[in-house]
C-alpha positions in Angstrom: 41.3 22.3 5.4 37.9 20.6 5.3 36.1 19.2 9.2 34.2 16.6 9.4 31.3 16.8 12.1 29.4 13.9 13.2 25.8 13.6 14.7 24.1 10.2 15.9 20.9 10.8 14.8 17.3 9.1 15.6 16.0 5.7 16.6 18.8 3.2 14.9 21.8 6.0 15.7 22.6 7.1 12.2 25.4 8.6 11.4 25.0 12.5 9.8 28.1 14.1 8.5 28.7 17.7 8.1 31.6 18.6 6.2 33.0 22.2 6.0 35.3 24.7 4.7 35.6 27.3 7.5 37.4 29.7 5.9 35.6 29.6 2.7 32.2 29.3 4.9 30.3 26.5 2.7 29.5 22.8 3.5 27.9 19.7 2.8 25.5 17.3 4.9 25.4 13.9 4.4 22.7 11.3 5.4 20.3 13.8 7.3 18.7 11.5 10.0 15.5 12.2 12.1 15.9 14.9 14.6 18.3 16.7 12.5 17.4 20.4 14.3 21.2 20.3 15.7 22.7 19.7 12.5 20.9 22.8 11.3 22.0 24.6 14.7 25.2 23.7 13.8 25.3 24.9 10.5 23.7 28.5 11.4 26.3 28.6 14.3 29.4 28.2 11.8 27.1 30.9 9.5 28.0 28.3 6.7 26.5 28.3 3.2 25.8 24.7 2.5 26.4 23.5 -1.4 24.6 20.0 -1.2 22.7 17.5 0.8 24.3 14.1 -0.3 22.5 10.7 0.3 24.4 7.0 0.4 20.8 5.6 0.1 17.4 6.4 0.8 16.0 4.4 3.9 14.3 6.2 6.4 16.8 6.3 9.1 19.2 8.7 6.4 16.2 11.0 4.9 14.3 11.4 8.4 15.8 15.0 8.8 16.0 15.7 5.0 13.4 18.3 4.9 14.0 20.0 8.0 17.7 20.5 6.6 16.4 21.3 3.2 14.0 23.9 4.2 16.6 25.0 6.5 19.7 25.4 3.9 17.8 25.6 -0.1 20.5 22.6 -0.9 20.1 20.5 -3.6 19.5 16.9 -2.9 21.6 14.2 -4.6 20.7 10.5 -4.8 20.8 7.2 -6.5 18.5 6.7 -9.5 17.1 3.8 -8.4 15.6 5.0 -5.4 14.4 8.1 -6.3 10.9 7.1 -5.6 11.9 5.9 -2.0 11.9 9.4 -0.9 8.3 9.5 -1.4 7.2 6.3 -0.4 7.4 5.2 3.3 7.2 1.7 2.5 10.3 1.7 0.2 12.4 4.0 2.1 10.9 1.1 5.0 9.4 3.7 8.0 6.0 1.9 7.4 7.5 -0.9 7.8 8.8 -0.8 11.6 6.1 -0.3 14.7 6.8 3.2 16.3 8.9 4.8 13.3 7.5 8.3 12.3 6.4 7.8 8.4 8.9 9.7 6.5 7.8 11.1 3.3 10.2 13.9 1.2 10.4 15.7 -1.8 11.7 14.2 -5.2 15.8 14.9 -5.1 16.6 17.7 -7.5 19.6 15.7 -8.7 19.7 11.8 -10.0 22.6 10.2 -10.0 23.9 6.9 -11.8 27.6 6.3 -10.2 30.7 7.3 -11.7 30.1 11.1 -11.7 32.9 13.8 -10.2 30.8 15.9 -8.0 32.9 19.8 -7.4 32.0 21.2 -3.6 34.2 23.0 -1.4 36.8 23.2 -4.4 37.4 19.5 -3.9 36.2 16.6 -6.2 33.8 14.2 -4.9 33.6 11.1 -6.4 30.5 8.9 -6.7 30.6 4.9 -6.9 27.6 3.1 -6.9 27.9 0.6 -4.2 24.6 -1.4 -4.1 23.8 -4.6 -1.8 22.6 -3.5 1.4 20.1 -1.3 -1.0 19.7 -1.3 -4.8 20.7 2.8 -4.8 23.7 2.8 -2.5 26.3 5.0 -3.2 29.5 6.0 -1.9 31.2 9.1 -2.0 34.7 9.5 -2.3 37.5 12.3 -1.7 40.6 12.6 -0.7 41.4 10.3 1.8 38.1 9.4 2.9 34.9 7.7 2.0 31.7 7.9 3.1 29.9 4.5 2.5 26.7 4.6 4.3 25.4 1.4 5.1 28.1 -0.4 2.7 31.0 -1.1 5.3 30.7 -0.7 8.9 33.7 -0.9 11.8 34.4 -4.7 12.2 30.9 -5.4 10.2 28.8 -4.6 6.9 25.2 -3.3 6.1 22.3 -5.8 6.5 20.7 -7.1 3.6 17.5 -8.7 4.4 15.5 -5.3 3.7 13.6 -5.0 0.8 16.8 -4.8 -2.6 18.9 -6.5 -0.1 21.8 -8.5 -1.5 24.2 -10.1 0.3 26.4 -11.5 -2.9 25.7 -7.6 -4.4 26.7 -6.5 -1.2 30.6 -8.3 -0.8 30.9 -7.8 -4.6 30.8 -4.0 -3.6 32.8 -4.2 -0.7 35.8 -6.2 -1.9 35.6 -4.8 -5.8 35.4 -1.2 -4.5 35.7 -0.5 -0.6 38.9 -2.9 -0.2 40.3 -1.8 -3.5 40.7 1.5 -1.7 44.4 2.6 -0.1 44.5 1.4 3.5 44.6 5.1 5.1 41.5 5.8 3.8 38.9 7.2 6.5 35.6 5.1 6.4 32.7 7.6 7.6 29.9 4.8 8.2 26.3 5.0 8.7 26.4 3.5 11.7 29.1 3.0 14.3 32.7 4.3 14.7 34.8 6.1 12.3 37.5 3.1 10.7 40.0 2.8 8.3 40.5 0.6 5.1 43.4 -0.6 6.6 41.7 -1.7 9.9 38.9 -3.4 8.1 41.1 -5.3 5.7 42.8 -7.1 8.7 40.3 -7.5 11.3 36.8 -7.5 9.7 35.5 -10.9 9.8 33.3 -10.7 6.4 36.0 -9.1 4.8 38.9 -11.4 6.0 36.6 -14.5 4.9 35.7 -15.8 9.1 32.6 -14.9 8.4 30.4 -14.9 5.0 
């Protein structure tokens, strides 16, 4: 059975997730933000072999600890093709836009996604869906009854669209055409804030219900 642990990292409290099969000794890391040393420590404590580092998108707060984790675990990085340049460019990943934020430059991703892939990790199939709007290369990773949505959908809210490459109408299409079509029981692991479910957001998220929009 897969375990999911969350770590709240960096200046804007970004969620990084560690998925692992304790019996098999294998794991995945999703969105390693700055200050990922505690993630690396946990990986070593559990004696895990990390099979991949999955990025939902390449804004600075989701990649600030990428190199630290990458060097520690030696796993390939997966990222959508529309944001491959963002890893190496502080202007595009946003780290140069906010005073007091450390400039983030990373090496390119080893694996480039288009959306629609089915990745095989931890004995599971992980479906990759392109869910743009918050950023042009945002993707969601779904396995079983869980989806890692990055900054697409939050508990009671949605991702911001005022950053470069963001578009509100595109984001709402991603939410309605993909996220809201998932089963109500699906657990949503967002880029910020608490875990929620699709059913809960269908019922009470004002952006989904039309109370805001």
